[in-house]
C-alpha positions in Angstrom: -25.1 187.3 36.4 -24.4 190.8 35.9 -25.7 191.9 39.2 -23.8 189.1 40.9 -20.9 190.4 39.4 -21.5 194.1 40.0 -22.1 193.3 43.4 -18.4 191.8 44.5 -16.6 195.3 45.0 -19.9 196.5 46.9 -19.8 193.6 49.3 -16.1 194.1 49.6 -15.3 197.7 49.0 -11.5 198.8 48.9 -9.9 201.9 50.3 -6.3 203.4 49.5 -3.7 205.3 50.7 0.4 206.1 49.9 3.0 206.5 52.0 5.7 209.3 51.5 8.3 206.4 50.4 5.8 205.5 47.5 4.5 202.8 48.7 0.9 202.3 47.3 -1.8 200.4 49.8 -4.8 198.7 49.0 -7.3 197.7 52.2 -10.4 195.6 51.3 -12.5 194.5 54.9 -14.4 192.1 54.9 -15.4 190.9 58.7 -17.1 187.5 57.8 -14.3 185.6 58.9 -11.7 185.8 61.0 -8.8 185.7 58.5 -6.7 188.0 57.0 -4.2 187.7 53.7 -1.1 190.1 53.1 0.4 190.5 49.9 2.9 192.5 48.1 3.2 193.1 44.4 6.6 194.1 42.8 5.8 196.0 39.6 9.0 193.6 38.2 8.7 190.1 36.5 10.2 188.5 33.7 10.1 190.8 30.7 12.0 193.5 33.1 15.0 191.1 32.9 18.1 192.5 31.2 20.1 190.6 28.7 22.5 188.0 30.2 20.2 187.9 33.2 17.7 185.4 31.6 15.3 184.0 34.7 16.6 186.5 37.3 13.2 188.0 38.1 12.4 183.8 39.5 15.8 183.6 41.0 15.4 186.5 43.2 11.3 185.4 44.2 13.6 182.7 45.5 16.3 185.0 47.2 13.3 187.2 48.8 12.8 183.8 51.2 16.1 183.7 52.4 15.7 185.7 55.3 16.1 189.2 56.2 17.8 191.8 58.3 15.7 191.0 61.6 14.6 187.2 60.0 16.7 184.6 60.1 16.6 182.0 57.3 13.9 180.0 57.5 12.2 182.2 60.0 9.3 183.7 58.3 7.8 180.2 57.1 8.3 179.4 60.7 6.6 182.4 62.0 4.0 181.8 59.5 3.3 178.7 60.2 3.4 179.1 63.6 0.4 181.4 64.0 -1.8 178.5 61.8 -1.4 180.4 58.1 0.1 179.8 54.7 2.4 181.6 52.7 3.9 182.0 49.1 5.0 184.0 46.2 5.2 183.7 42.2 6.9 184.9 39.1 5.2 186.3 36.5 5.4 188.7 33.2 4.8 191.8 34.5 5.4 191.2 38.8 6.4 189.2 41.2 4.1 188.9 44.3 4.5 187.7 47.7 1.7 186.8 50.7 0.3 185.4 53.6 -2.9 184.3 54.6 -3.4 183.7 58.4 -5.8 184.1 61.2 -6.5 187.9 61.8 -5.1 188.4 65.1 -1.6 187.5 63.0 -1.8 190.3 60.6 1.1 192.9 62.6 3.2 189.7 62.2 2.7 189.4 58.6 3.0 192.9 58.1 6.7 192.6 60.2 7.7 190.1 58.0 7.2 191.7 54.4 8.3 195.1 55.7 11.4 193.5 56.9 12.3 191.8 53.3 11.0 195.0 51.8 13.6 197.0 53.5 16.5 194.4 53.6 16.8 190.8 52.3 19.6 188.1 52.8 21.8 188.7 49.5 24.6 187.1 50.5 27.0 184.7 48.4 25.5 181.7 50.3 22.1 182.4 49.8 23.0 183.1 45.7 24.9 180.4 44.8 22.4 177.8 47.4 19.1 179.4 45.2 21.0 179.6 41.9 21.0 175.6 42.1 17.5 175.2 43.6 16.4 176.9 40.6 18.7 174.8 38.3 17.2 171.7 39.8 13.7 173.1 39.2 14.0 173.7 35.4 15.4 170.6 35.3 12.3 168.9 37.4 9.6 170.9 35.3 11.2 171.6 31.9 14.2 169.6 31.1 12.8 166.2 31.9 8.9 166.5 31.8 7.2 165.8 28.5 6.1 169.3 26.7 7.8 171.2 29.6 8.7 173.9 27.7 5.7 173.5 25.2 4.1 175.9 24.2 4.9 178.9 27.2 8.6 178.8 26.7 8.6 178.1 22.7 5.9 179.6 21.7 6.8 183.5 22.1 10.2 183.1 20.4 8.5 183.1 17.1 5.5 185.0 18.1 7.3 188.7 19.0 10.6 190.0 18.3 11.8 191.9 21.2 14.3 190.4 24.0 11.4 191.1 26.8 8.6 189.0 25.1 10.8 186.7 23.7 13.6 185.3 26.0 13.2 182.2 28.6 12.0 183.9 31.8 12.7 180.3 33.4 16.3 181.4 32.7 19.5 179.7 30.7 21.8 177.9 33.2 24.8 180.1 31.9 22.9 183.3 32.9 21.8 182.0 36.4 25.4 180.4 37.1 27.0 183.6 36.2 24.8 186.0 38.5 26.4 187.8 41.1 26.0 189.2 44.7 26.1 192.6 43.0 23.6 192.0 40.5 21.4 190.5 42.7 22.0 194.1 45.1 21.1 195.8 41.9 17.9 194.4 41.1 16.7 194.7 44.7 17.7 198.4 44.7 16.4 199.3 40.9 13.1 197.1 41.5 12.0 196.5 45.0 11.7 200.1 46.0 8.6 200.4 47.7 7.5 203.2 45.1 7.7 199.7 42.9 5.0 197.9 45.2 1.4 197.6 45.8 0.7 196.4 49.7 -2.6 194.6 49.6 -4.6 193.6 52.8 -7.6 191.8 52.9 -10.2 190.2 55.4 -11.1 190.8 58.9 -9.1 193.9 59.5 -10.3 197.5 61.0 -9.3 200.2 58.7 -8.0 202.6 61.0 -6.0 200.0 63.0 -4.5 198.8 60.0 -3.5 201.9 58.5 -1.3 202.6 62.1 0.5 199.0 61.4 1.0 199.9 58.1 2.8 202.9 58.6 5.0 201.5 61.4 6.3 198.8 59.6 6.3 200.0 56.1 7.1 203.7 56.9 10.3 203.3 57.6 11.6 201.2 54.4 13.9 203.8 52.5 12.0 205.4 49.4 14.1 205.1 45.7 14.1 206.1 42.7 11.3 203.9 40.4 12.2 202.3 37.3 9.6 203.2 34.7 7.4 200.5 33.0 9.4 198.9 30.2 7.1 199.2 26.6 6.5 195.7 25.9 4.2 196.3 22.9 5.4 195.5 19.7 4.0 196.0 16.1 1.1 193.3 15.0 2.5 190.8 12.7 1.6 190.8 9.5 3.1 187.0 8.1 2.9 183.7 9.3 5.8 182.5 11.4 6.7 178.7 11.3 8.9 176.6 13.6 9.1 172.9 14.5 11.0 171.9 17.8 11.8 167.9 19.1 10.8 166.5 22.4 12.3 162.7 23.2 9.9 162.8 26.2 6.4 163.5 24.6 4.3 160.3 23.9 2.2 162.4 21.0 3.0 165.0 18.7 1.8 168.7 19.2 0.9 172.1 17.7 0.7 175.8 19.2 -1.3 178.1 17.5 -0.3 181.9 19.0 -2.4 185.0 17.5 -1.6 188.9 18.6 -4.7 190.0 20.6 -5.9 193.8 21.7 -3.8 195.7 24.9 -5.0 194.2 28.0 -4.9 197.5 29.4 -5.3 200.1 27.1 -8.3 198.4 25.0 -9.9 196.4 27.9 -13.4 195.9 26.4 -12.3 194.9 23.0 -10.3 192.2 24.5 -12.8 191.0 26.6 -14.3 189.7 23.8 -11.3 187.7 23.0 -11.1 186.3 26.4 -14.6 185.0 25.4 -14.0 183.6 22.4 -11.1 181.8 24.2 -13.6 179.7 26.3 -16.1 179.6 23.6 -13.7 177.5 21.6 -12.0 175.2 23.9 -14.4 175.1 27.0 -15.9 172.3 27.8 -17.5 169.5 26.1 -19.9 171.5 24.0 -17.1 173.6 23.0 -16.6 174.6 19.4 -12.6 172.7 19.2 -13.7 170.3 21.6 -16.2 168.6 19.6 -14.9 169.3 16.1 -11.0 168.1 17.0 -11.6 165.5 19.6 -15.6 164.4 18.9 -16.4 164.7 15.8 -13.3 164.2 13.7 -10.9 162.5 16.0 -7.8 165.0 14.9 -6.8 165.2 18.7 -6.9 163.6 22.0 -6.6 167.0 23.7 -7.0 170.7 22.7 -7.3 174.0 24.8 -7.4 177.9 24.3 -6.3 180.4 26.4 -5.2 184.1 27.0 -1.8 184.9 28.6 1.5 183.4 29.1 0.2 181.8 32.2 -3.6 181.4 31.6 -4.8 184.5 33.4 -5.6 187.1 30.8 -6.0 189.7 33.5 -2.8 189.7 35.1 -0.4 190.6 31.9 0.1 193.7 29.7 0.5 194.4 26.1 1.8 192.6 24.3 0.3 189.2 24.7 -1.5 186.1 22.8 -4.1 184.0 22.6 -3.2 180.3 22.2 -4.7 177.5 21.0 -2.8 174.2 21.7 -3.5 170.6 20.2 -2.0 167.2 20.7 -2.6 164.6 18.3 -2.0 161.5 17.1 0.6 160.9 15.5 -1.0 159.6 12.5 -2.9 162.7 12.2 -0.9 165.4 9.8 -0.1 168.8 11.4 -2.0 170.3 8.6 -5.0 168.8 9.2 -5.3 169.9 12.4 -4.2 173.3 11.6 -6.9 173.4 8.6 -9.7 172.5 11.3 -8.6 175.1 13.8 -8.9 177.9 11.0 -11.6 176.9 9.6 -13.7 176.7 13.0 -12.4 180.1 13.9 -13.2 180.9 10.6 -17.0 180.0 11.1 -17.0 182.4 13.9 -15.4 185.3 12.3 -18.4 184.8 9.2 -21.1 183.5 10.9 -21.0 184.9 14.8 -22.3 183.3 17.7 -26.1 182.8 18.9 -26.9 185.2 22.3 -27.4 181.6 23.9 -24.2 180.2 23.1 -22.1 183.6 24.4 -24.7 183.3 27.7 -23.5 179.5 28.2 -19.9 180.8 27.9 -20.5 183.8 30.0 -22.1 182.4 32.5 -19.3 179.6 33.1 -16.7 182.2 33.0 -17.9 184.7 35.6 -18.9 181.6 37.7 -15.1 180.7 37.4 -14.1 184.4 38.5 -16.2 184.3 41.5 -15.0 180.9 43.0 -11.5 182.1 42.6 -12.8 185.2 44.7 -14.8 183.4 47.5 -11.3 183.7 49.4 -9.8 186.5 51.2 -6.8 185.6 50.0 -8.4 185.1 46.3 -9.9 188.7 46.4 -6.7 190.0 48.1 -4.7 189.2 45.1 -6.9 190.1 42.5 -7.3 193.3 44.0 -3.4 193.8 44.5 -2.8 192.5 40.5 -5.7 195.0 39.4 -4.3 197.8 41.3 -0.7 197.1 39.6 -1.4 196.1 36.0 -4.5 198.7 35.5 -4.2 201.0 38.5 -7.3 199.8 39.7 -8.1 197.6 42.4 -12.1 197.9 42.2 -11.7 196.3 38.5 -11.1 192.9 39.9 -14.7 192.7 41.6 -15.9 194.3 38.1 -14.7 192.0 35.3 -17.7 189.4 35.8 -20.1 192.1 35.1 -18.0 193.5 32.1 -17.8 189.9 30.5 -21.6 189.4 31.2 -22.2 192.7 29.1 -19.8 191.7 25.9 -21.9 191.4 22.8 -22.1 188.5 20.3 -20.9 191.3 17.6 -17.4 191.7 20.1 -17.0 187.9 20.1 -17.2 187.6 16.3 -14.9 190.5 15.9 -12.5 189.0 18.0 -12.5 185.8 16.0 -12.0 188.0 12.7 -8.6 189.1 14.4 -6.9 185.3 14.4 -6.1 186.0 10.8 -4.6 182.5 9.8 -2.3 185.2 7.9 -0.6 185.8 10.9 -0.7 183.3 13.4 2.7 182.1 15.0 2.8 178.2 14.9 4.8 175.8 16.5 5.0 172.0 16.1 6.2 169.6 18.2 7.2 166.3 17.2 7.7 163.3 19.5 10.6 161.8 18.8 11.2 159.4 21.5 10.7 156.3 19.8 13.3 157.1 17.1 16.5 156.7 19.3 
């Protein structure tokens, strides 16, 4: 597996250059299929939002699809789809991204579209009000009217962290969204959507020299602006248990989530990788520790999962972040019984370690997942862009599988020792629908 992981970057080498306006550009040529992917990652996410403007990063992602200086509303979608391509965008804790995947001959079309909205999105009162309504409906569908809609991703951070950046609701409150103004949106764009605050990554069937010429043609004229400093989001490690209870009238069964602070994903990556594999070892597959113990042997749970990072991607986040274990259990099972079993299984790894054979199975599965994600041109391009923005090295995306394969049983045992029962954040969800 090590050879396969190490070979990814060698088969798809990256080249980079920067424009005078500060835009960082990464090219990842791959002439095997006549497809290109274009993505722009902006160094602004949910953790950049000021107090009183929760949900603004996600709202602005919607605004970026409402037209731009030379592209009327809905024309972006029409032009991409007419070329046989797909497009989308997403908001994360530490970045917002936009992308297109299209036939190689449509590369310049995608570059024009992204450059035009980087230069001048259509920030109007009509567009803002319309998209606030769209986002509010999205929150109703995905959070307010869905069982476990906020659990635990919006609720656990509120007790696991201290700072506003790490604790607030990144989806946004209706009050904050409704009070947003065009001036707020214009200021947000000016502050965070500067070319010097972005990474443009292009992968697939491209000629490097010609692609650089096209990038300079379309993105070079975008006005340079001052780039804000990356906000510090790290926090002191907790020293006590923090515990809370939420109620969910739509949930069919109770649940509990535990969160532990983990090593810095950027500044202490090698230690962090041990934690990533620990999460996989605990919960992925029928042979995993918590699946066997909670679901099959003791019948304490109907479902369980463990993951690192708010959205389950351990490599798209800066410090601070969590390893989260969430367990859905029958109403007849006490939450403390579930917690006791989880702590016991983690404690067993901490005291006894793991065998090389068990770890090798986890490494093989994790490496295979990473390589599958990178199998498409779009998947690789997104991974390279994310690694460039978060870690400063696009090449890291091609090295992660090999670095995970090199993690030792001692590193995983050390990671387990870091999951101290005395420093966990615990969120209990009570299913209250039957009591109405």
